[in-house]
C-alpha positions as CSV (number, residue, x, y, z in Angstrom):
1,M,107.3,123.4,107.6
2,G,103.5,123.2,108.0
3,I,101.1,121.9,105.4
4,S,99.6,124.5,103.1
5,A,98.0,124.5,99.7
6,A,101.1,126.2,98.3
7,N,103.6,123.5,99.3
8,V,101.6,120.5,98.4
9,T,102.2,119.1,94.9
10,K,99.6,119.0,92.2
11,E,99.7,115.2,92.3
12,A,99.1,115.2,96.1
13,R,96.2,117.6,95.7
14,G,94.7,115.3,93.1
15,R,95.0,112.3,95.4
16,Y,93.1,114.3,98.1
17,A,90.4,115.3,95.7
18,Q,90.1,111.7,94.5
19,M,90.0,110.6,98.1
20,L,87.1,113.0,98.9
21,C,85.3,112.1,95.6
22,G,85.7,108.4,96.2
23,S,84.6,108.5,99.8
24,L,81.2,109.9,98.7
25,T,80.6,108.2,95.4
26,S,81.6,104.6,95.9
27,P,80.7,102.4,98.8
28,G,83.7,100.1,98.3
29,N,86.4,102.7,97.8
30,T,89.8,101.9,96.5
31,F,91.6,103.0,99.6
32,G,89.9,100.5,101.9
33,L,89.1,103.3,104.4
34,T,85.8,104.6,105.8
35,N,84.5,108.0,104.7
36,T,85.6,109.4,108.1
37,Q,89.1,107.9,107.9
38,Q,89.5,109.3,104.4
39,L,88.3,112.8,105.4
40,R,90.7,112.9,108.3
41,L,93.6,112.3,106.0
42,I,93.0,115.5,104.1
43,P,95.0,118.4,105.7
44,P,92.8,121.3,106.7
45,P,94.5,123.8,104.4
46,L,93.5,121.6,101.4
47,I,89.9,120.9,102.3
48,D,88.5,123.8,100.3
49,W,90.5,122.7,97.3
50,A,89.4,119.1,97.6
51,V,85.7,120.1,97.8
52,W,86.1,122.6,94.9
53,A,87.9,120.0,92.7
54,N,85.1,117.5,93.4
55,L,82.4,120.0,92.4
56,D,84.2,121.7,89.5
57,R,83.7,118.6,87.2
58,Y,79.9,119.3,87.2
59,R,78.4,121.8,84.8
60,D,74.8,121.8,86.0
61,T,74.2,124.2,88.9
62,E,71.4,122.1,90.3
63,L,73.7,119.0,90.4
64,I,76.4,121.2,92.1
65,L,73.9,122.2,94.7
66,L,73.0,118.6,95.4
67,K,76.5,117.3,95.5
68,G,77.7,120.3,97.5
69,H,75.0,119.8,100.0
70,L,76.2,116.2,100.4
71,L,79.8,117.3,100.8
72,L,78.8,119.8,103.4
73,E,76.8,117.2,105.3
74,V,79.9,115.1,105.5
75,M,81.7,118.1,107.0
76,L,78.9,118.6,109.5
77,S,79.1,115.0,110.5
78,E,82.8,115.3,111.1
79,S,82.2,118.3,113.2
80,L,79.6,116.4,115.3
81,R,82.1,113.6,115.8
82,A,85.0,115.9,116.7
83,R,83.3,118.6,118.7
84,L,80.4,116.8,120.4
85,S,81.7,113.2,120.4
86,R,78.7,111.8,118.6
87,T,78.9,108.3,117.3
88,E,78.4,107.2,113.7
89,T,75.1,105.7,114.7
90,Q,73.9,108.9,116.3
91,I,75.0,111.0,113.4
92,R,73.4,108.7,110.8
93,K,70.0,109.3,112.4
94,L,70.2,113.1,112.0
95,S,68.9,115.1,109.0
96,F,71.0,118.0,107.7
97,R,68.8,120.4,109.6
98,E,69.1,118.4,112.8
99,K,72.9,118.4,112.5
100,L,72.8,122.2,112.2
101,K,70.7,122.4,115.4
102,A,73.0,120.0,117.2
103,L,76.0,122.3,116.4
104,A,74.1,125.5,117.3
105,P,75.2,125.7,120.9
106,L,78.9,125.8,119.8
107,T,78.2,129.1,118.0
108,E,78.4,131.0,121.3
109,T,82.1,130.6,121.3
110,D,82.8,130.1,117.6
111,Q,81.8,133.0,115.5
112,A,83.1,131.5,112.2
113,L,80.9,128.4,112.8
114,A,77.9,130.7,113.6
115,K,78.3,132.4,110.2
116,A,78.8,129.1,108.5
117,L,75.7,127.5,110.1
118,K,73.6,130.5,109.0
119,F,74.7,130.0,105.4
120,L,74.3,126.3,105.6
121,E,70.7,126.7,106.8
122,Q,70.0,128.9,103.7
123,L,71.6,126.4,101.4
124,N,69.5,123.6,103.0
125,W,66.4,125.7,102.2
126,L,67.5,126.0,98.6
127,R,68.3,122.3,98.3
128,N,64.8,121.5,99.7
129,K,63.2,123.9,97.3
130,L,65.0,122.1,94.4
131,A,64.0,118.7,95.7
132,H,60.3,119.4,96.4
133,E,59.2,121.9,93.8
134,P,58.7,120.9,90.1
135,F,60.1,124.3,88.8
136,P,62.1,125.8,91.7
137,G,63.7,128.7,89.8
138,I,66.7,128.9,92.2
139,R,69.4,130.3,90.0
140,T,69.1,133.9,91.2
141,E,68.8,132.9,94.8
142,L,71.7,130.5,94.6
143,A,73.8,133.3,92.9
144,T,72.9,135.7,95.7
145,W,73.7,133.1,98.3
146,S,77.1,132.3,96.9
147,D,78.0,136.0,96.6
148,Q,77.1,136.5,100.3
149,V,79.2,133.5,101.4
150,L,82.2,134.6,99.4
151,S,81.9,138.1,100.9
152,V,82.1,136.7,104.4
153,F,84.6,133.8,104.0
154,A,88.0,134.5,102.5
155,T,88.9,131.7,100.2
156,R,91.6,130.9,97.8
157,K,90.2,131.6,94.3
158,H,90.8,128.5,92.2
159,Q,89.6,129.9,88.9
160,R,87.9,132.8,87.2
161,Y,84.5,133.6,88.7
162,T,81.4,132.7,86.7
163,P,77.9,132.1,88.1
164,R,78.7,128.4,88.3
165,T,82.2,128.7,89.8
166,R,81.0,131.2,92.4
167,I,78.7,128.4,93.7
168,T,81.5,125.8,93.8
169,Q,83.8,128.3,95.5
170,A,81.1,129.3,98.1
171,I,80.5,125.6,99.0
172,S,84.2,124.9,99.3
173,A,84.7,128.0,101.5
174,L,81.9,126.8,103.8
175,A,83.3,123.2,103.9
176,K,86.7,124.7,104.9
177,S,85.2,126.7,107.7
178,V,83.2,123.8,109.1
179,Y,86.1,121.4,108.7
180,E,88.6,123.8,110.3
181,S,86.2,124.3,113.2
182,A,86.0,120.6,113.8
183,H,89.8,120.1,113.3
184,S,90.8,122.9,115.6
185,A,88.5,121.6,118.4
186,A,89.9,118.1,117.9
187,Q,93.5,119.5,118.3
188,L,92.5,121.2,121.6
189,K,91.1,117.9,123.0
190,R,94.5,116.1,122.4
């Protein structure tokens, strides 16, 4: 029997969410593993749930955008490791935008990644607007963005949709897409 979100206990899903949260929020995590090692322990079918569970605890959409951007950057880094064999040192030197550019050649053969990168570029633009403008006014743009992501990427709905939960669900759907792209390519290499 394969791993799926349906056949994993609530307790196990909580551990995966804790693992993902811990890997990004504490330099000395309780598992004694690097961020990459922790991320690789999360089965692909649960990655969207783990990202969603991490973001759902925040109520402020601007904080969700910032934290979501960080989580997605972790997924991009994993994809660079798995698909392009980049080292940790090489990856650390790249900005979010540079990671998107580095993955762009893969979009010729991976349409899901191509769609995800387009939405990630838009999200990066929104994140930069938030970071560099005193009154960015991004709520409407973020809502439109999340609706567009959710219309393209089928995702398991974890809760009733509200403007805030649409954003968390859209970010988790993108994380799942990028992670699955990296994971499937890594399986093919083996």
